[in-house]
Steps between C-alpha positions, in 0.01 A plus 500: 500500500855525630394298803366218279815514290713462813294201613534340155876547517502340844306201369731475201804502727339235719453279196857549389651428842248237619416730791153425638532776760499764225177348370323543832648847555336607175172341608517683834545831321207425266288188564349532150830510314464145360143570387615818328764307307251224416252752359729564204444264206865478393754568772831369628413380847748422781434136418638551147820639648536223758427230238761628254764497777399169655405648840276212608415610855388849396304353207320246720416769756351739248310219326336416831396863536406564137459180291373701201851641447608156370288536184555873450685599182762773492505759216711262292235227524665264747380355829734432795537131406591599143776727633627228732533262206675760285756555776546121554364523856376143496453471876287811489291348219446178696399701803236681293360172367492342847296794629264515202514244219274714278788746454625256234211626286557875542516657155755770432611682188388316185287264709812317620456305822784366719431161339557648153821665622626170643420325170705758313824447691665160527650593838157502660396139443489427874285808557277391213452161666412673828247724326331208327491297820345780704270640234446262204215718370759765409584300188173632349612865507565679171708801407355784294636314195293193584806305609501229764805413706560220246521752216748711693715199588527373141551847351798548734636148440442414866431133435549391859221735606281381210553136601400588856187682387390214273557241774304709751208523254494122470496458878243762594205340678195723500143502381498506121875432488488346152337813354739715705825355365362488143407869524843609628702282261311628198480865600601733216697823526432823308617333177285192573815293553481216749804381694543227237515757219788679671688188605479359146713791374796410723809302402494131585708495817484244783300738723262586218453133413419415863252785539335422165459140612326616820264724305409228253400276791244757614164593345643791306331569167751394233313675221409835656536788255645843566400828332688395186305173484817306582526197725805406705611274213495796261712703743767230545811525282705226667446156345530318834229714656283453190546126531388496862196712420404281205537188711269652762237570231559868416380627162586803284263792523361447149389149589327598822138560425370833622273459799155652490489846647311572820233685301455198272456270800241731656307540173500129418191296578472337842523123472307246704812432704536874571138516617549203732822653639321832561207321665729298729705805596188707573368227731828495692514879530142542623536291817693583814780286641272371775225409253761339275617268777145419613375411152809290428433294814130461410581392144755246626250354750230470233737328255616258770143417609383443143801279432414295810143454377638358174694241699197415713181577301156477670401136547854379445639287218491134411773310685709205375598223745735223396413154640751226575430323168568823306134543407380859518187600691374851447308664785341834554393644833170314466548208259736265321531504122676279254649747248867576580495789253300713745771498768566856618194641317241714680190319620280801416255483216594665171273801557623572852864453405452740210362768735775428753784512244385828340473683834820341627712581194369856473579563867847360455558702181399832662717438807804406290459811283479709818821341631675572172391865503593554866837326475786752470678527166869439439716198576317423827165504324638266234615254767156503662316466169667168416362306801159664455485381138602146605241511778235594242604214272472251787151629574391462137641148485309411819174636360555315175568174682196501731262603221244233403532384143209700359641829635855472371436717192367787710791473741750486212358821350517671838858384550599636159334833587695527825818402321441780250448753781820385671686535172369857454611583852850369440517702177410813699737408783799475273385754241784741560760222504373360171498848345860564613612168350320584176677836479835331556427245227394772254820692567704198400328451165 
């Protein structure tokens, strides 16, 4: 025991004096000394000592030997990077982040991460920017009180840090970024207060006005309620802040209609739209990525081939040729006719064109539905859906135009049916967007 104590003292002295030789002398005496220290759940490692004193060389050396020391908490609940920040050892902190960016997310006492600590103190804005640049996901981390870095910044009147955090949220480019920034901006703390609730209670100073303006330009929920059923407008006591909130569309808590509870939503009857959404989602989930790509290609080829057959139906169409004296002669592939009204119409008989149009339109309809289902959701899917809808309209117009006169009613009914299906699809596609808009409109009533 005394031997281990002597080795620990040697390691401690090495951390204090930045002496790497003492580190290896201890390892020579007991090659398992670092493992023995690491086996303890809460312990002050040599890395803690080196970090608090800014001994970068010793810290880098021991991190190479024992990376797990970097996330180890001492008995007071702090990791080495936490201690470095507390002692204003900024170069030490940057060295930690350069070696392992995930150290920004190490949780210490109270769930505080280095990002939270940097948001608390206005002197650490440059470090905060470095943390966000290296590890933008760290902005999701919460303290044990449910606070984000934004909550901590506004509660400590660190408006420069809050501005930086809001701007970073608006610039983050990742999958599902719109849901991501909405989730972080509207996160509630233990009292169900959002950042806007807290900021609304401040005096109307230039910094507060600027930060409030930034928040109101984001997708923050103006009418979120806290545990006291108060919105940000209810919490504001300054008339200038109230005016800005009212201009942005904020409402008092009493005028915000209570949203249905989760239990109510689950108990409520499933609508036709819900069933279609569930059906579409289940189809997407039950095929692999390879099958998804294959079927999308097949559906696209079928739709293209069917469209081409509408442009060039079997047997062709009646052609119109203008003569030099402006008289019109109408010719088919086999004969000349005298009725200009048949120009561009299919030469097939009514019965055969009916059979052709039914099979053709059904094939086109199935392939278009398949394309819609297989197309990814989100903004990209919306961009793709527009040309597909226009493509479908062009096809329907072509079928309507080449249809012989006696078949126009059948074709018109089919076109209306396809139009209805396309409309249902678009309603499903933008179901969540429409619902969000409806909730926003109800909150303003």
